[in-house]
N, C-alpha and C positions, 0 to 999 in steps of 0.2 A: 439616688436611690430614695423611694419615696418612706414614707414615714411605716405605713402599713406593711410595707416590704419588708423592713426592719425589726418589728415587734418579734416575730416567729423566728427569725434568726435570731435573735439577741436573747430570747428564752431556754434556747435547748441546753440541753447538758453537757458540761466539761469541762475544763481547767479553766479557772478565770482568775484576775487580780480583784481586791476586794473593791473596787470600783466598776469593774464588770459585772460582778456577783450583785452589788446593789442594783446595776441596770438590767440585769437579769428577772432580778424579783420584780421592779416595778414594769417589765413587760409582762409577766406571766399574772402581774394582778390587773394590768390594762386586758389581757386578752380574758381574762374572767368575766371581768366588768363586761366587755363587748358580748361575751358568751350570754351575762346572765339578762342584758337588755334585749337579746333575740328570741332566749327562752319566754321572757315575759314579753313579749311582743307574742309571739305565736300560742301561748297559753290564751291567751286573750283574744286571738284571732280564730283560731281551730273550734270546730264543734265537741262539745263533748263525747261523743262517740265516734270515733274515727281511728282507723291503723294507724295512724301518727301519734296518734296519743300514747303508746309505747315509747317509741322514740323520745317522745318531749318527756314521759316521766323518766327515762334513762339519764337525758341531759341533766335534767333538775338534781338528782340525785348524784351526778358526778359532779356538777358544780358543789354540792353542799358538802361530801365526802371530806375527812381530814384526814392527814398523816399518819394518825393513829388509827384510825377505822379498821376492823377485821376484814369486814366483807366488799372489796374495792371492787369497782369497774375499772377495767383497762380498755375496753375500747365501747364504742357505741355502736357497732353493728351489731344486727340481729341474725342469729344462724338458721340455717335451715329448718331446724329441729324445733329452734322456739316458737319460729313464725307461722301459725298455722292453723 
């Protein structure tokens, strides 16, 4: 199994031992690092006034949110009601 298919599998929730928990935290950190790089590349490449900017702003907010924040983002999908 390749390294890229193991990262999402390792970062999912569930019961695990101390070593497995550390591996899960490491995998989650790696996913966040990769997502941050992708968001920065898209931010640099997208024009300022595009419809994709809303998705990018949500992705940035999702990456920057903390565990104790009140207004969390649970999905990056934009509903039909908000996309107008």
